[in-house]
Residue frames relative to the residue before (quaternion, step in Angstrom):
aa qw qx qy qz dx dy dz
M 1.0000 0.0000 0.0000 0.0000 0.00 0.00 0.00
R 0.0384 0.8484 -0.5219 0.0797 3.52 0.20 1.28
P 0.4088 -0.7427 0.4568 0.2695 3.59 -0.65 1.01
E 0.6328 0.5520 -0.3563 0.4098 3.50 1.05 -0.67
D 0.5628 0.6286 -0.3824 0.3766 3.67 1.20 -0.27
T 0.7922 0.1341 -0.0136 0.5951 3.55 1.18 -0.50
A 0.6221 -0.5684 0.3951 0.3658 3.43 -1.27 0.63
Q 0.7491 0.2743 -0.1876 0.5731 3.66 1.17 -0.57
R 0.5635 -0.6137 0.4499 0.3215 3.53 -1.08 0.73
A 0.3756 -0.6993 0.5685 0.2163 3.60 -1.00 0.89
V 0.0792 -0.8211 0.5635 0.0435 3.56 -0.63 0.87
L 0.7819 0.2228 -0.1447 0.5639 3.70 1.14 0.13
A 0.0697 -0.7817 0.6193 0.0244 3.56 -1.01 0.92
C 0.0077 -0.8167 0.5756 -0.0388 3.63 -0.88 0.79
G 0.1313 0.8181 -0.5542 0.0796 3.46 -1.10 0.63
E 0.1979 -0.7684 0.5922 0.1406 3.64 -1.17 0.05
V 0.1244 -0.7742 0.6165 0.0711 3.55 -1.06 0.85
R 0.1974 -0.7332 0.6427 0.1017 3.56 -1.25 0.89
T 0.0605 -0.8083 0.5856 -0.0060 3.45 -0.75 1.03
C 0.1421 0.8087 -0.5619 0.1003 3.57 -0.98 0.90
L 0.5434 -0.5705 0.4777 0.3888 3.58 -1.26 0.27
L 0.4733 -0.6582 0.5004 0.3040 3.63 -0.97 0.79
P 0.3553 -0.7469 0.5078 0.2410 3.65 -0.69 0.76
A 0.4459 0.6605 -0.4788 0.3683 3.52 0.44 1.20
G 0.5234 -0.6770 0.4091 0.3167 3.56 -0.90 0.76
Q 0.7801 0.1653 -0.0883 0.5970 3.46 1.25 -0.64
A 0.5615 -0.6010 0.4386 0.3621 3.60 -1.02 0.70
L 0.4563 -0.6609 0.5274 0.2771 3.60 -1.12 0.77
D 0.4395 -0.6506 0.5738 0.2331 3.49 -1.29 0.81
S 0.7144 -0.4783 0.2712 0.4329 3.51 -1.20 0.23
R 0.6311 0.5399 -0.3537 0.4302 3.56 1.00 -0.62
A 0.6504 0.5096 -0.2815 0.4879 3.47 0.94 -0.99
A 0.6422 0.5379 -0.3218 0.4412 3.66 0.90 -0.98
A 0.6681 0.4809 -0.3092 0.4761 3.53 1.05 -0.82
Q 0.5801 0.5687 -0.3571 0.4610 3.59 1.10 -0.59
L 0.7011 0.4977 -0.2713 0.4326 3.47 0.74 -1.06
L 0.7530 0.4320 -0.1780 0.4633 3.53 0.96 -0.94
R 0.5011 0.6668 -0.4443 0.3269 3.57 1.20 -0.01
L 0.0675 -0.8458 0.5291 -0.0113 3.62 0.11 1.30
R 0.7984 0.1615 -0.0876 0.5734 3.54 1.21 -0.57
A 0.5138 -0.6930 0.4382 0.2525 3.53 -0.97 0.94
D 0.7216 0.4725 -0.2528 0.4384 3.45 1.21 -0.72
E 0.7583 0.3104 -0.2023 0.5364 3.60 1.30 -0.02
R 0.4047 -0.7478 0.4673 0.2422 3.65 -0.87 0.75
V 0.5223 -0.6145 0.4930 0.3263 3.48 -1.20 0.25
L 0.3772 -0.7293 0.5290 0.2143 3.52 -0.85 1.00
V 0.0422 -0.8233 0.5660 -0.0094 3.58 -0.80 1.02
S 0.0083 -0.8010 0.5986 -0.0043 3.62 -0.67 0.87
E 0.2156 -0.7915 0.5607 0.1129 3.57 -0.99 0.81
R 0.7280 0.3170 -0.2418 0.5578 3.58 1.28 0.09
P 0.5444 -0.1869 -0.8171 0.0321 1.54 -1.88 1.70
N 0.7547 0.1226 -0.1175 0.6338 3.54 1.51 -0.03
L 0.6112 -0.5606 0.3838 0.4060 3.60 -1.19 0.32
Y 0.1032 0.7870 -0.5955 0.1244 3.45 -0.69 1.19
A 0.0665 -0.8082 0.5851 0.0037 3.52 -0.94 0.94
R 0.0613 -0.8283 0.5569 -0.0008 3.63 -0.78 0.89
S 0.4380 -0.7242 0.4676 0.2550 3.56 -0.83 1.00
P 0.5512 -0.5112 0.4905 0.4408 3.66 -1.17 -0.03
D 0.5287 -0.6172 0.4571 0.3614 3.55 -1.22 0.54
V 0.1641 -0.7303 0.6562 0.0951 3.46 -1.34 0.63
L 0.3039 -0.7854 0.5252 0.1222 3.50 -1.12 0.94
T 0.1385 -0.7501 0.6424 0.0738 3.60 -1.03 0.79
G 0.3162 -0.7288 0.5817 0.1747 3.59 -0.82 0.96
V 0.0251 -0.7835 0.6203 -0.0250 3.55 -0.98 1.04
D 0.0248 0.7330 -0.6796 0.0160 3.45 -1.43 0.70
C 0.4032 0.7071 -0.4625 0.3514 3.52 -0.06 1.33
P 0.6217 -0.5327 0.3817 0.4289 3.56 -1.14 -0.02
L 0.4280 -0.6431 0.5777 0.2638 3.51 -1.26 0.61
P 0.4747 -0.6478 0.4865 0.3440 3.64 -1.14 0.62
S 0.0340 -0.8017 0.5968 0.0057 3.59 -1.04 0.57
S 0.4762 -0.7082 0.4428 0.2749 3.51 -1.09 0.70
N 0.7068 0.4614 -0.2433 0.4779 3.59 1.31 -0.45
G 0.5763 -0.6212 0.3448 0.4040 3.58 1.32 0.09
A 0.3839 0.7240 -0.4849 0.3054 3.55 1.23 0.14
R 0.1936 -0.7743 0.5779 0.1702 3.58 -0.91 0.69
V 0.0570 -0.8038 0.5861 -0.0843 3.55 -0.31 1.51
R 0.1434 -0.7841 0.5936 0.1107 3.58 -0.44 0.99
A 0.0691 -0.7915 0.6072 0.0084 3.58 -1.05 0.81
V 0.1416 -0.7747 0.6117 0.0749 3.59 -1.07 0.52
G 0.3978 0.6902 -0.5298 0.2911 3.65 -1.05 0.80
T 0.5664 -0.5810 0.4851 0.3260 3.46 -1.31 -0.58
V 0.1982 -0.7326 0.6315 0.1592 3.54 -1.30 0.66
T 0.3278 -0.7466 0.5434 0.1994 3.54 -1.05 0.79
A 0.0640 -0.8008 0.5952 0.0188 3.48 -0.99 0.77
R 0.0281 0.7869 -0.6148 0.0444 3.59 -1.07 0.66
A 0.2469 -0.7249 0.6221 0.1629 3.55 -1.47 0.18
A 0.0238 -0.7979 0.6011 0.0389 3.48 -1.17 0.52
L 0.2010 -0.7729 0.5935 0.1002 3.57 -1.07 0.66
T 0.1715 -0.7862 0.5892 0.0727 3.64 -0.81 1.07
E 0.8514 -0.0494 -0.0231 0.5216 3.55 -0.83 1.17
G 0.6065 -0.5979 0.3623 0.3788 3.53 1.12 0.72
R 0.7071 0.4777 -0.2624 0.4505 3.61 1.16 0.24
V 0.7907 0.2678 -0.1737 0.5224 3.66 0.93 -0.65
L 0.2094 -0.8176 0.5297 0.0845 3.58 -0.49 1.19
Q 0.0114 0.7616 -0.6477 -0.0149 3.68 -0.89 0.83
T 0.1000 -0.7185 0.6873 0.0371 3.42 -1.36 0.85
S 0.0461 0.8055 -0.5889 0.0474 3.59 -0.93 0.79
A 0.1296 -0.7463 0.6496 0.0656 3.45 -1.38 0.52
H 0.0532 0.8051 -0.5850 0.0821 3.57 -1.03 0.84
F 0.0479 -0.7627 0.6444 0.0277 3.58 -1.30 0.45
R 0.2170 -0.6963 0.6515 0.2086 3.55 -1.39 -0.07
V 0.2729 -0.7683 0.5735 0.0797 3.45 -1.21 0.69
T 0.4121 -0.7352 0.4943 0.2127 3.58 -0.90 1.01
A 0.6159 -0.5709 0.3908 0.3768 3.60 -1.07 0.55
T 0.8131 0.0099 0.0027 0.5820 3.62 1.01 -0.67
G 0.1045 -0.7938 0.5969 0.0509 3.62 -1.16 0.33
P 0.6145 -0.5617 0.3765 0.4065 3.48 -1.26 0.09
D 0.6045 -0.6047 0.4120 0.3148 3.46 -1.32 0.31
H 0.7439 0.2731 -0.2010 0.5759 3.58 1.33 0.09
R 0.5322 -0.6432 0.4414 0.3290 3.50 -1.22 0.29
R 0.3700 -0.7626 0.5068 0.1572 3.44 -0.99 1.04
P 0.6415 -0.4922 0.3538 0.4702 3.68 -1.12 0.20
W 0.6242 -0.5817 0.3755 0.3618 3.58 -1.09 0.78
G 0.5542 0.6195 -0.3865 0.3995 3.57 1.09 -0.56
H 0.6263 0.5547 -0.3389 0.4304 3.55 1.12 -0.66
Y 0.6936 0.4711 -0.2608 0.4786 3.51 1.01 -0.83
L 0.6266 0.5710 -0.3322 0.4136 3.58 0.98 -0.82
V 0.6760 0.4622 -0.3121 0.4817 3.61 1.03 -0.52
R 0.7141 0.3547 -0.2523 0.5483 3.57 1.22 -0.11
P 0.1161 -0.8370 0.5314 0.0590 3.55 0.42 1.20
A 0.8685 0.1284 -0.1606 0.4510 3.45 -1.30 0.93
V 0.5522 0.5709 -0.4032 0.4545 3.57 1.28 0.57
L 0.1247 -0.7647 0.6269 0.0816 3.55 -0.94 0.85
E 0.1962 -0.7679 0.6012 0.1018 3.53 -1.14 0.67
P 0.3036 -0.7792 0.5147 0.1892 3.56 -0.65 0.96
F 0.4634 -0.6167 0.5301 0.3521 3.56 -1.17 0.21
G 0.7807 0.1383 -0.1006 0.6011 3.60 -0.14 1.21
K 0.7151 -0.4381 0.3388 0.4266 3.39 -1.33 -0.53
L 0.4142 -0.7341 0.4822 0.2387 3.52 -1.09 0.86
P 0.3259 -0.7048 0.5922 0.2155 3.60 -0.98 0.81
R 0.2307 -0.8781 0.3863 0.1630 3.51 0.50 1.16
D 0.7119 0.4655 -0.2549 0.4600 3.49 0.84 -1.15
A 0.6127 0.5474 -0.3396 0.4579 3.65 1.15 -0.65
V 0.6754 0.4886 -0.2758 0.4787 3.47 0.97 -0.96
A 0.6401 0.5029 -0.3567 0.4584 3.63 0.92 -0.68
E 0.7249 0.4325 -0.2870 0.4529 3.59 0.71 -0.75
G 0.5652 0.5965 -0.3511 0.4488 3.54 1.34 -0.61
F 0.6663 0.5340 -0.2721 0.4436 3.41 1.06 -1.14
L 0.6837 0.4957 -0.2709 0.4620 3.55 0.89 -0.87
G 0.6575 0.4965 -0.2782 0.4938 3.59 1.28 -0.60
G 0.5857 -0.6192 0.3506 0.3880 3.58 1.24 -0.28
G 0.3721 -0.7587 0.4703 0.2545 3.59 1.25 -0.38
R 0.5335 -0.6075 0.4896 0.3265 3.47 -1.46 -0.24
H 0.6903 -0.4233 0.3606 0.4629 3.53 -1.37 0.21
G 0.7938 0.2904 -0.2383 0.4783 3.54 -0.96 0.97
D 0.5167 0.6011 -0.4149 0.4467 3.63 1.27 -0.16
L 0.5960 -0.5523 0.4367 0.3860 3.48 -1.26 0.21
D 0.0179 -0.7942 0.6040 -0.0646 3.62 -0.72 1.12
V 0.2500 -0.8109 0.5248 0.0676 3.52 -0.27 1.44
G 0.5647 0.6176 -0.3690 0.4044 3.43 1.36 -0.43
L 0.6092 0.5288 -0.3345 0.4873 3.56 1.24 -0.58
I 0.5880 0.5363 -0.3613 0.4858 3.65 1.15 -0.51
A 0.6847 0.4796 -0.2787 0.4727 3.62 0.81 -1.01
A 0.6514 0.5129 -0.3056 0.4682 3.60 1.05 -0.87
G 0.6489 0.5129 -0.3491 0.4405 3.61 1.00 -0.69
L 0.6365 0.5206 -0.3176 0.4724 3.54 1.06 -0.84
Q 0.6404 0.5337 -0.3174 0.4519 3.61 1.05 -0.85
T 0.6519 0.5302 -0.2860 0.4606 3.54 0.96 -0.97
R 0.6161 0.5502 -0.3105 0.4704 3.61 1.10 -0.83
L 0.7159 0.4638 -0.2615 0.4516 3.60 0.84 -1.11
L 0.6639 0.5429 -0.3111 0.4095 3.57 1.05 -0.80
R 0.6718 0.4702 -0.2906 0.4932 3.52 1.29 -0.33
H 0.3754 0.7584 -0.4648 0.2604 3.56 1.20 0.22
P 0.5275 -0.6932 0.3665 0.3269 3.60 -0.81 0.79
L 0.4983 0.6603 -0.4005 0.3941 3.50 1.35 -0.34
L 0.7004 0.4726 -0.2674 0.4633 3.66 1.06 -0.77
D 0.3454 -0.7660 0.5217 0.1478 3.46 -0.97 1.04
Q 0.4295 -0.7149 0.4514 0.3172 3.60 1.35 0.10
R 0.6086 0.5447 -0.3835 0.4311 3.68 0.91 0.54
P 0.1194 -0.7993 0.5884 0.0253 3.67 0.24 1.24
P 0.4642 -0.6923 0.4762 0.2800 3.54 -1.15 0.72
L 0.7927 0.0802 -0.0689 0.6004 3.65 1.16 -0.07
R 0.5461 -0.6261 0.4595 0.3141 3.41 -1.35 0.41
S 0.1192 0.7868 -0.5919 0.1283 3.55 -0.95 0.85
R 0.3913 -0.7119 0.5544 0.1810 3.51 -1.37 0.50
P 0.4159 -0.6636 0.5214 0.3388 3.63 -0.91 0.58
T 0.1907 -0.7455 0.6212 0.1481 3.64 -1.26 0.43
R 0.2727 -0.7339 0.6055 0.1432 3.54 -1.46 0.41
L 0.0378 -0.7816 0.6215 0.0378 3.49 -0.81 0.75
R 0.0963 -0.7960 0.5972 0.0219 3.58 -0.65 1.20
W 0.0694 -0.8297 0.5526 -0.0379 3.64 -0.72 1.00
V 0.0714 -0.7317 0.6730 0.0815 3.56 -1.38 0.46
A 0.1114 -0.7675 0.6296 0.0457 3.53 -1.25 0.56
V 0.0920 -0.7753 0.6247 -0.0118 3.56 -0.81 1.14
P 0.6038 -0.5614 0.4067 0.3934 3.63 -1.14 0.56
A 0.4749 -0.6544 0.5349 0.2452 3.41 -1.25 0.88
R 0.5511 -0.5846 0.4276 0.4143 3.69 -1.03 0.24
D 0.6854 -0.5214 0.3139 0.3999 3.55 -1.10 0.61
G 0.7990 0.2308 -0.1901 0.5217 3.55 -0.76 1.01
D 0.6685 0.4880 -0.3647 0.4265 3.64 1.06 -0.20
G 0.4386 -0.7231 0.4673 0.2575 3.52 -1.20 0.52
P 0.7100 -0.4170 0.2451 0.5118 3.73 -0.91 -0.01
S 0.0211 -0.7801 0.6253 0.0080 3.57 -1.26 0.59
L 0.2998 -0.6922 0.6253 0.1999 3.55 -1.23 0.68
E 0.2163 -0.8225 0.5173 0.0958 3.57 -0.38 1.20
R 0.8134 -0.0240 0.0366 0.5801 3.55 1.06 -0.67
F 0.0258 -0.7469 0.6641 0.0215 3.47 -1.22 0.73
T 0.0507 0.8446 -0.5299 0.0575 3.67 -0.28 1.05
L 0.2719 -0.7053 0.6301 0.1777 3.42 -1.20 0.75
A 0.1170 -0.8103 0.5742 -0.0071 3.52 -0.53 1.26
E 0.6723 -0.5056 0.3443 0.4171 3.63 -1.23 -0.06
D 0.7871 0.3308 -0.2216 0.4711 3.53 -1.36 0.24
E 0.6376 -0.5896 0.2899 0.4023 3.61 1.03 0.92
L 0.4550 0.7070 -0.4177 0.3446 3.55 1.26 0.48
R 0.0739 -0.7594 0.6420 0.0754 3.58 -0.96 0.76
T 0.1434 -0.7705 0.6126 0.1024 3.67 -1.10 0.63
V 0.0631 -0.7781 0.6250 0.0040 3.53 -1.17 0.82
R 0.0561 -0.7547 0.6503 0.0667 3.51 -1.04 0.86
L 0.1065 -0.7821 0.6139 -0.0067 3.61 -0.97 1.06
R 0.1671 -0.6902 0.6835 0.1689 3.31 -1.61 0.22
V 0.0527 -0.8277 0.5578 -0.0305 3.53 -0.79 1.06
P 0.5444 -0.6400 0.4006 0.3655 3.67 -0.83 0.68
E 0.6306 -0.5269 0.4056 0.4004 3.56 -1.25 0.51
G 0.7425 0.3871 -0.2851 0.4665 3.54 -0.88 0.88
T 0.5272 0.6170 -0.4286 0.3972 3.61 1.21 -0.27
R 0.4073 -0.7239 0.5058 0.2331 3.42 -0.87 1.02
S 0.5176 -0.6518 0.4520 0.3208 3.55 -0.97 1.03
A 0.5969 0.5648 -0.3805 0.4242 3.62 1.01 -0.59
D 0.6417 0.4864 -0.3329 0.4908 3.66 1.08 -0.57
V 0.5816 0.5232 -0.3696 0.5013 3.62 0.98 -0.65
A 0.6845 0.4797 -0.3082 0.4543 3.60 0.72 -0.95
G 0.5981 0.5615 -0.3335 0.4645 3.65 1.03 -0.62
L 0.6570 0.4996 -0.2996 0.4786 3.56 0.98 -0.89
C 0.6987 0.4887 -0.2733 0.4453 3.46 0.91 -0.89
D 0.5987 0.5398 -0.3483 0.4784 3.49 1.25 -0.52
D 0.6533 0.5224 -0.3154 0.4481 3.46 1.10 -0.70
L 0.6218 0.5310 -0.3341 0.4688 3.56 1.07 -0.94
A 0.6471 0.5452 -0.3018 0.4393 3.61 0.94 -0.99
L 0.6475 0.5307 -0.3183 0.4447 3.52 0.91 -0.88
H 0.7448 0.4025 -0.2205 0.4843 3.58 0.67 -1.03
D 0.6101 0.4587 -0.4050 0.5034 3.60 1.00 -0.36
W 0.6054 0.5095 -0.3848 0.4752 3.80 0.90 -0.50
L 0.6644 0.5003 -0.3387 0.4398 3.65 0.83 -0.74
L 0.6166 0.5292 -0.3218 0.4860 3.55 1.03 -0.76
T 0.6978 0.5132 -0.2742 0.4176 3.47 0.67 -1.10
T 0.6510 0.5100 -0.2808 0.4871 3.53 1.08 -1.05
L 0.6692 0.4676 -0.3350 0.4704 3.68 0.71 -0.96
V 0.6254 0.5133 -0.3855 0.4436 3.69 0.73 -0.82
R 0.6873 0.4821 -0.2945 0.4567 3.69 0.82 -0.87
V 0.5880 0.5383 -0.3860 0.4643 3.57 1.02 -0.63
L 0.6986 0.4694 -0.2753 0.4646 3.58 0.75 -0.97
D 0.7033 0.4729 -0.2868 0.4467 3.56 0.89 -0.81
G 0.6507 0.5391 -0.3169 0.4308 3.57 1.16 -0.52
I 0.7516 0.3371 -0.2528 0.5075 3.69 1.17 -0.06
R 0.4728 -0.6151 0.5267 0.3475 3.55 -1.20 0.34
L 0.2459 -0.7970 0.5418 0.1037 3.59 -0.60 1.15
G 0.6114 0.5486 -0.3942 0.4120 3.54 -1.23 0.38
P 0.4213 -0.7196 0.4841 0.2652 3.64 -0.87 0.84
G 0.6017 -0.5424 0.3917 0.4362 3.72 1.07 -0.05
E 0.4685 -0.6706 0.5133 0.2595 3.50 -1.29 0.50
P 0.6197 -0.5308 0.4012 0.4162 3.69 -1.04 0.52
G 0.8041 0.3147 -0.2298 0.4490 3.47 -1.00 0.73
H 0.5527 0.5794 -0.3973 0.4484 3.58 1.32 -0.24
R 0.6044 -0.5331 0.4399 0.3961 3.49 -1.27 0.41
R 0.5455 -0.6343 0.4413 0.3244 3.59 -1.06 0.84
R 0.5138 -0.6756 0.4398 0.2936 3.49 -1.00 0.75
P 0.5191 -0.6318 0.4417 0.3693 3.61 -0.87 0.59
A 0.4347 -0.6742 0.5355 0.2640 3.54 -1.27 0.47
A 0.5409 -0.6002 0.4879 0.3305 3.43 -1.28 0.32
A 0.7188 -0.4417 0.2769 0.4599 3.60 -1.15 0.16
D 0.7069 0.4025 -0.2814 0.5090 3.65 1.01 -0.65
G 0.6560 -0.5476 0.3213 0.4081 3.71 1.02 0.35
L 0.5713 0.5871 -0.3977 0.4132 3.59 1.15 -0.15
P 0.5872 -0.5258 0.4533 0.4162 3.65 -1.13 0.41
V 0.6534 -0.5443 0.3585 0.3851 3.55 -1.17 0.84
V 0.6541 0.5139 -0.3298 0.4465 3.69 0.83 -1.02
V 0.6727 0.5006 -0.3171 0.4432 3.58 0.78 -0.84
G 0.6491 0.5299 -0.3066 0.4515 3.52 0.98 -0.90
A 0.6578 0.5201 -0.2943 0.4584 3.53 1.09 -0.92
L 0.7541 0.4319 -0.2138 0.4462 3.63 0.88 -0.95
R 0.5758 0.6236 -0.4008 0.3449 3.49 1.04 -0.54
P 0.6168 0.5265 -0.3487 0.4699 3.79 0.88 -0.63
A 0.6368 0.4870 -0.3577 0.4788 3.72 0.97 -0.57
V 0.6350 0.5186 -0.3324 0.4661 3.56 1.10 -0.75
D 0.6882 0.4988 -0.2663 0.4546 3.51 0.90 -1.02
H 0.8589 0.2480 -0.0727 0.4422 3.56 0.72 -0.96
L 0.7911 0.3456 -0.2097 0.4591 3.64 1.09 -0.22
L 0.6344 0.5788 -0.3747 0.3495 3.65 0.84 -0.95
H 0.7337 0.4272 -0.3010 0.4343 3.63 0.86 -0.59
L 0.5541 0.6347 -0.4001 0.3606 3.61 1.16 0.19
W 0.5676 0.6248 -0.4018 0.3550 3.57 1.16 -0.23
M 0.2364 0.7743 -0.5295 0.2533 3.45 -0.50 1.36
P 0.0880 -0.8621 0.4957 0.0572 3.54 0.74 1.12
R 0.8518 0.2027 -0.1685 0.4527 3.65 -1.17 0.63
A 0.3370 0.7608 -0.5109 0.2158 3.63 1.26 0.16
R 0.8515 0.0898 -0.0627 0.5128 3.63 0.97 -0.58
V 0.3654 0.7103 -0.4703 0.3751 3.32 1.17 1.07
S 0.4987 -0.6577 0.4467 0.3452 3.65 -0.82 0.75
G 0.6200 -0.6022 0.3494 0.3618 3.49 -1.02 0.82
E 0.6460 0.5314 -0.3577 0.4153 3.58 0.96 -0.69
L 0.7287 0.4271 -0.2072 0.4936 3.61 1.04 -0.68
A 0.5206 0.6726 -0.4153 0.3227 3.61 1.20 -0.50
T 0.5748 0.6081 -0.3810 0.3934 3.56 1.07 -0.58
L 0.5586 0.6346 -0.3772 0.3783 3.64 1.12 -0.56
W 0.5917 0.5747 -0.3745 0.4235 3.57 1.13 -0.52
D 0.5786 0.6123 -0.3850 0.3769 3.54 1.10 -0.45
V 0.5796 0.5747 -0.3582 0.4533 3.54 1.27 -0.44
L 0.7153 0.4269 -0.2495 0.4938 3.55 0.93 -0.88
E 0.5973 0.5445 -0.3624 0.4641 3.62 1.21 -0.27
D 0.6578 0.4844 -0.2947 0.4959 3.52 1.15 -0.69
E 0.7928 -0.1186 0.1301 0.5835 3.62 0.86 -0.99
P 0.4924 -0.2060 -0.8289 0.1671 1.66 -1.25 2.20
G 0.5690 -0.6035 0.3971 0.3930 3.63 1.14 -0.20
F 0.0653 -0.8599 0.5039 0.0491 3.55 0.56 1.03
T 0.6950 0.4840 -0.2656 0.4606 3.47 0.79 -1.14
R 0.6212 0.5444 -0.3170 0.4661 3.59 1.01 -1.05
Q 0.7136 0.4298 -0.2945 0.4683 3.64 0.75 -0.80
W 0.5739 0.5595 -0.3665 0.4726 3.66 1.13 -0.66
L 0.7291 0.4724 -0.2788 0.4094 3.59 0.68 -0.99
A 0.6030 0.5478 -0.3216 0.4827 3.45 1.31 -0.65
L 0.6624 0.5064 -0.2884 0.4706 3.56 0.97 -0.76
V 0.6689 0.4423 -0.3365 0.4936 3.60 0.92 -0.77
Q 0.6212 0.5232 -0.3909 0.4331 3.63 0.97 -0.48
R 0.6036 0.5492 -0.3377 0.4690 3.54 1.09 -0.67
V 0.6690 0.4836 -0.3134 0.4694 3.60 0.89 -0.85
R 0.6798 0.4917 -0.3038 0.4514 3.53 0.92 -0.75
D 0.5878 0.5664 -0.3218 0.4798 3.57 1.15 -0.76
Q 0.6791 0.4822 -0.3049 0.4619 3.58 0.78 -0.96
L 0.6625 0.5138 -0.3090 0.4491 3.57 0.89 -0.87
T 0.6255 0.5365 -0.2989 0.4811 3.51 1.15 -0.77
L 0.6457 0.5239 -0.2932 0.4718 3.55 0.93 -0.97
H 0.7181 0.4519 -0.2520 0.4653 3.63 0.87 -0.83
A 0.6235 0.5369 -0.3385 0.4565 3.48 1.25 -0.38
I 0.6109 0.6016 -0.3673 0.3606 3.56 1.07 -0.74
P 0.6255 0.5149 -0.3381 0.4788 3.75 0.82 -0.73
A 0.6545 0.4811 -0.3292 0.4814 3.66 0.85 -0.83
A 0.6473 0.5324 -0.3221 0.4402 3.63 0.93 -0.86
R 0.6613 0.5104 -0.3048 0.4574 3.52 1.03 -0.86
R 0.6365 0.5221 -0.3272 0.4640 3.58 0.98 -0.80
E 0.6205 0.5361 -0.3674 0.4388 3.71 0.99 -0.61
V 0.7739 0.4196 -0.2129 0.4239 3.50 0.88 -0.96
E 0.4793 0.6733 -0.4322 0.3607 3.63 1.35 -0.36
P 0.4627 -0.6800 0.5010 0.2693 3.68 -0.83 0.98
T 0.4259 -0.7021 0.5154 0.2450 3.55 -0.95 0.83
P 0.4269 -0.7223 0.4651 0.2822 3.71 -0.63 0.94
């Protein structure tokens, strides 16, 4: 929320992130990732190979003129542009996001579109913005006809998932998640803080932040992309483990059936997670230094990395347990 970007100071930033598994049998390499995310011919896709493979599309703008959601029923019309982009992590996890920031006040009439186009991702309200009511209304989803940036992110996701590069053969079952966030200015002299992280229904997560004056909304969006990615990884690995019957079986019980490739069912179910998910855990890899400290809150409570490491150990233990009977059969002497 940078005051120099607009004539009026921005006092609220909002956004939504959609995260899903790319429907492709194999992870995309850097060249294919750049081809997938080439949303504009006049700007290139940014590709980074350290500390992991990451590709990000150029930003695309959507013009909006509609009411903002509010928790107290106030009808506040705003005009401007919403920024959307897409990112691909290790050629495997696709994220699309949209965000904007709102000024404290605005004119009582609509200006020419040229005025808004030179202020990307900025909305100007008609009159004074009821900041807290809009922030809570945005997290709550708003009413029909209110601005819904989740639809913008979802539209971009749908467009990319239909790309001819994708063979529509994902290696494991998963569900997409949504993370909706708002950021308001911190009090003078205070650093950034994560006030609330909530798991809601229908795969929705909500985040409320406070950030110091001058923090770029793009940096806040980057932090929320990172939170959404790792929340999706946790959620997906939990469901992989919950969806199978763990344990190698008790002595005397009937032998478990094998999967189509000859492996036990448990091994066949867990192997895609090992191949495609376990190496993706890397919190703060692309979060600005000023905001990276906010990860400490989630590491303390509920303990993102602690839970992830426990789940990874469960996966490895199960693979080890199912490997032991096979190893014994290999060394048993032939009568």
